[in-house]
N, CA and C atoms as a LAMMPS dump frame, in Angstrom:
ITEM: TIMESTEP
0
ITEM: NUMBER OF ATOMS
240
ITEM: BOX BOUNDS ff ff ff
-5.0000000000000000e+02 5.0000000000000000e+02
-5.0000000000000000e+02 5.0000000000000000e+02
-5.0000000000000000e+02 5.0000000000000000e+02
ITEM: ATOMS id mol type element x y z
1 1 1 N 68.74 -119.18 176.471
2 1 2 C 69.471 -118.727 175.515
3 1 3 C 69.396 -117.002 175.953
4 2 1 N 70.733 -116.421 176.363
5 2 2 C 70.506 -115.126 176.517
6 2 3 C 70.128 -114.275 175.452
7 3 1 N 69.712 -113.188 175.411
8 3 2 C 69.255 -112.371 174.16
9 3 3 C 70.182 -110.962 174.017
10 4 1 N 71.62 -111.373 174.307
11 4 2 C 72.687 -110.66 174.508
12 4 3 C 73.863 -110.349 173.567
13 5 1 N 73.364 -111.066 172.364
14 5 2 C 74.232 -111.419 171.297
15 5 3 C 74.596 -109.873 170.407
16 6 1 N 76.026 -109.655 170.223
17 6 2 C 76.684 -108.298 169.655
18 6 3 C 77.981 -108.71 168.846
19 7 1 N 78.66 -107.597 167.852
20 7 2 C 79.485 -107.7 167.876
21 7 3 C 80.825 -106.721 168.236
22 8 1 N 81.423 -107.053 168.898
23 8 2 C 82.536 -106.435 169.884
24 8 3 C 83.128 -105.247 168.97
25 9 1 N 83.88 -104.652 169.416
26 9 2 C 84.365 -103.491 168.721
27 9 3 C 85.828 -103.89 168.009
28 10 1 N 86.11 -104.851 168.588
29 10 2 C 87.333 -105.27 167.161
30 10 3 C 87.145 -106.551 166.384
31 11 1 N 85.613 -106.988 166.517
32 11 2 C 85.2 -107.789 165.354
33 11 3 C 84.888 -109.279 166.27
34 12 1 N 84.727 -109.074 167.236
35 12 2 C 84.436 -110.681 168.05
36 12 3 C 82.785 -110.944 168.021
37 13 1 N 82.509 -111.8 167.584
38 13 2 C 81.375 -112.44 168.1
39 13 3 C 81.066 -112.645 169.384
40 14 1 N 79.822 -112.286 170.448
41 14 2 C 79.71 -112.503 171.707
42 14 3 C 78.017 -112.609 171.977
43 15 1 N 78.165 -113.771 172.69
44 15 2 C 76.965 -114.17 173.313
45 15 3 C 77.106 -114.77 174.667
46 16 1 N 76.763 -114.157 175.805
47 16 2 C 76.66 -115.014 176.896
48 16 3 C 76.613 -116.538 177.007
49 17 1 N 75.521 -117.108 176.637
50 17 2 C 75.271 -118.179 176.4
51 17 3 C 74.15 -118.97 175.4
52 18 1 N 74.548 -119.584 174.698
53 18 2 C 73.84 -119.893 173.476
54 18 3 C 72.786 -120.976 174.011
55 19 1 N 72.647 -121.174 175.081
56 19 2 C 71.574 -122.348 175.279
57 19 3 C 72.019 -123.638 174.798
58 20 1 N 70.947 -124.463 175.243
59 20 2 C 70.853 -126.213 175.097
60 20 3 C 69.853 -126.601 174.124
61 21 1 N 70.098 -127.698 173.885
62 21 2 C 69.401 -128.744 172.94
63 21 3 C 68.753 -129.949 173.793
64 22 1 N 67.399 -129.828 173.979
65 22 2 C 66.834 -130.832 174.451
66 22 3 C 65.829 -130.31 175
67 23 1 N 64.896 -131.098 176.285
68 23 2 C 63.465 -130.502 176.499
69 23 3 C 64.017 -129.215 177.155
70 24 1 N 62.525 -128.296 176.705
71 24 2 C 63.037 -126.897 177.325
72 24 3 C 62.347 -127.075 178.801
73 25 1 N 61.25 -127.683 179.12
74 25 2 C 60.573 -127.541 180.581
75 25 3 C 61.915 -128.679 181.513
76 26 1 N 62.768 -128.548 181.835
77 26 2 C 63.59 -129.175 182.387
78 26 3 C 64.604 -129.154 183.154
79 27 1 N 65.777 -130.004 183.454
80 27 2 C 66.525 -129.541 184.45
81 27 3 C 67.882 -129.89 183.386
82 28 1 N 68.524 -129.067 183.039
83 28 2 C 69.644 -129.648 181.934
84 28 3 C 69.132 -130.635 181.162
85 29 1 N 68.162 -130.761 180.793
86 29 2 C 67.528 -131.731 179.737
87 29 3 C 67.279 -133.344 180.07
88 30 1 N 66.873 -133.202 181.744
89 30 2 C 66.366 -134.013 182.307
90 30 3 C 65.008 -133.649 183.134
91 31 1 N 64.474 -135.008 183.188
92 31 2 C 63.096 -134.681 183.533
93 31 3 C 63.13 -133.771 185.165
94 32 1 N 62.392 -133.02 185.588
95 32 2 C 62.631 -132.349 186.864
96 32 3 C 62.266 -133.082 187.916
97 33 1 N 61.386 -133.889 187.537
98 33 2 C 60.894 -134.755 189.008
99 33 3 C 61.969 -135.734 189.087
100 34 1 N 62.698 -136.196 188.445
101 34 2 C 63.813 -137.232 188.792
102 34 3 C 64.898 -136.413 189.512
103 35 1 N 65.386 -134.835 189.202
104 35 2 C 66.232 -134.146 189.564
105 35 3 C 66.185 -133.693 191.091
106 36 1 N 64.535 -132.89 191.165
107 36 2 C 64.305 -132.55 192.54
108 36 3 C 64.052 -134.041 193.359
109 37 1 N 63.743 -135.095 193.098
110 37 2 C 63.84 -136.032 194.021
111 37 3 C 65.586 -136.014 194.574
112 38 1 N 66.163 -136.243 193.952
113 38 2 C 67.741 -136.601 194.145
114 38 3 C 68.037 -135.255 195.219
115 39 1 N 67.798 -134.24 194.733
116 39 2 C 68.226 -133.199 195.325
117 39 3 C 67.567 -132.76 196.691
118 40 1 N 66.31 -133.503 196.644
119 40 2 C 65.552 -133.268 198.204
120 40 3 C 65.854 -134.239 199.377
121 41 1 N 66.29 -135.632 198.38
122 41 2 C 66.641 -137.055 199.553
123 41 3 C 67.878 -137.352 199.262
124 42 1 N 68.747 -136.689 198.544
125 42 2 C 69.887 -136.54 198.528
126 42 3 C 70.316 -138.595 197.964
127 43 1 N 69.562 -139.007 197.517
128 43 2 C 69.542 -140.402 197.208
129 43 3 C 69.707 -140.193 195.65
130 44 1 N 70.396 -141.382 195.113
131 44 2 C 71.113 -141.721 194.147
132 44 3 C 69.901 -142.219 193.092
133 45 1 N 69.105 -141.125 192.331
134 45 2 C 68.149 -141.824 191.765
135 45 3 C 68.482 -141.705 190.14
136 46 1 N 67.612 -142.482 189.68
137 46 2 C 67.883 -142.455 187.878
138 46 3 C 67.239 -141.236 187.226
139 47 1 N 67.957 -140.381 186.375
140 47 2 C 67.737 -139.453 185.537
141 47 3 C 67.04 -140.091 184.204
142 48 1 N 65.811 -139.619 183.59
143 48 2 C 65.371 -139.792 182.647
144 48 3 C 65.505 -138.607 181.748
145 49 1 N 65.817 -138.929 180.371
146 49 2 C 65.819 -137.828 179.62
147 49 3 C 64.281 -137.141 179.657
148 50 1 N 64.214 -135.754 179.462
149 50 2 C 62.938 -134.974 179.009
150 50 3 C 62.915 -134.756 177.352
151 51 1 N 61.964 -135.446 177.14
152 51 2 C 61.267 -135.725 175.704
153 51 3 C 60.182 -134.709 174.85
154 52 1 N 59.963 -133.842 176.272
155 52 2 C 58.714 -133.019 175.574
156 52 3 C 59.046 -131.732 175.553
157 53 1 N 58.406 -130.84 174.417
158 53 2 C 59.247 -129.636 173.868
159 53 3 C 60.315 -129.373 173.468
160 54 1 N 60.661 -130.093 172.965
161 54 2 C 62.522 -130.295 172.613
162 54 3 C 62.635 -129.08 171.717
163 55 1 N 63.802 -128.388 171.892
164 55 2 C 64.153 -127.297 171.019
165 55 3 C 65.671 -127.099 171.093
166 56 1 N 65.995 -126.8 169.948
167 56 2 C 67.743 -126.334 169.691
168 56 3 C 67.826 -125.216 169.406
169 57 1 N 69.252 -124.78 170.302
170 57 2 C 69.046 -123.805 170.498
171 57 3 C 70.55 -123.711 169.87
172 58 1 N 70.939 -122.274 168.87
173 58 2 C 72.256 -122.249 168.065
174 58 3 C 72.611 -121.088 167.587
175 59 1 N 73.639 -120.722 167.57
176 59 2 C 74.083 -119.393 166.983
177 59 3 C 74.53 -119.506 165.655
178 60 1 N 74.346 -119.042 164.669
179 60 2 C 75.225 -118.651 163.164
180 60 3 C 75.688 -117.15 163.601
181 61 1 N 77.396 -117.219 163.005
182 61 2 C 77.887 -116.213 163.059
183 61 3 C 78.542 -116.134 161.382
184 62 1 N 78.26 -114.73 160.846
185 62 2 C 78.783 -114.761 159.378
186 62 3 C 80.336 -114.216 159.905
187 63 1 N 81.295 -114.675 158.762
188 63 2 C 82.992 -114.656 158.896
189 63 3 C 83.263 -113.72 158.045
190 64 1 N 83.755 -112.493 158.201
191 64 2 C 84.74 -111.874 157.13
192 64 3 C 85.935 -112.75 156.43
193 65 1 N 85.838 -113.024 155.445
194 65 2 C 86.806 -114.276 154.748
195 65 3 C 88.073 -113.251 155.139
196 66 1 N 88.233 -111.816 154.632
197 66 2 C 89.389 -111.55 154.314
198 66 3 C 90.108 -111.148 155.746
199 67 1 N 89.084 -110.717 156.525
200 67 2 C 89.416 -110.014 158.004
201 67 3 C 89.764 -110.949 159.08
202 68 1 N 88.531 -111.785 159.122
203 68 2 C 88.579 -112.985 160.205
204 68 3 C 87.8 -112.636 161.179
205 69 1 N 87.157 -111.506 160.716
206 69 2 C 86.379 -110.884 162.174
207 69 3 C 84.61 -111.092 161.797
208 70 1 N 83.857 -111.036 163.05
209 70 2 C 82.888 -111.496 162.459
210 70 3 C 81.899 -110.101 162.153
211 71 1 N 80.861 -110.424 160.974
212 71 2 C 80.001 -109.417 160.697
213 71 3 C 78.992 -109.665 161.038
214 72 1 N 78.406 -110.597 161.227
215 72 2 C 76.753 -110.587 162.117
216 72 3 C 76.998 -111.778 163.37
217 73 1 N 75.821 -111.869 163.876
218 73 2 C 75.449 -112.858 164.569
219 73 3 C 74.005 -113.056 165.223
220 74 1 N 73.653 -114.27 164.912
221 74 2 C 72.392 -114.301 164.639
222 74 3 C 71.874 -115.601 165.767
223 75 1 N 70.992 -115.497 167.157
224 75 2 C 70.554 -116.493 167.497
225 75 3 C 69.219 -117.454 166.795
226 76 1 N 69.431 -118.97 166.848
227 76 2 C 68.527 -119.434 166.111
228 76 3 C 67.913 -120.493 167.312
229 77 1 N 66.461 -120.255 167.347
230 77 2 C 65.334 -121.507 168.257
231 77 3 C 64.815 -122.236 167.534
232 78 1 N 64.93 -123.282 167.723
233 78 2 C 64.024 -124.284 166.502
234 78 3 C 63.148 -125.223 167.734
235 79 1 N 61.871 -125.215 167.402
236 79 2 C 60.719 -126.482 168.51
237 79 3 C 61.093 -127.75 167.67
238 80 1 N 61.271 -128.742 168.101
239 80 2 C 60.857 -130.055 167.452
240 80 3 C 59.688 -130.439 166.929
């Protein structure tokens, strides 16, 4: 997850990338060894889901009910 969360001048909450949920030491949630094997050999290999060091990434945005503009934005990272 990027660390560039902010409220833009007209009240829009912004973050470049909220991150992902899944195995942290992985390639988009899959075991690295499987992805690298396919990359190096070009062969169709089965991907296994990475299940170590699982993390949840999210963003919590507080919205002003009256204006509809963002009041705050906060990154959330939780380890399983």
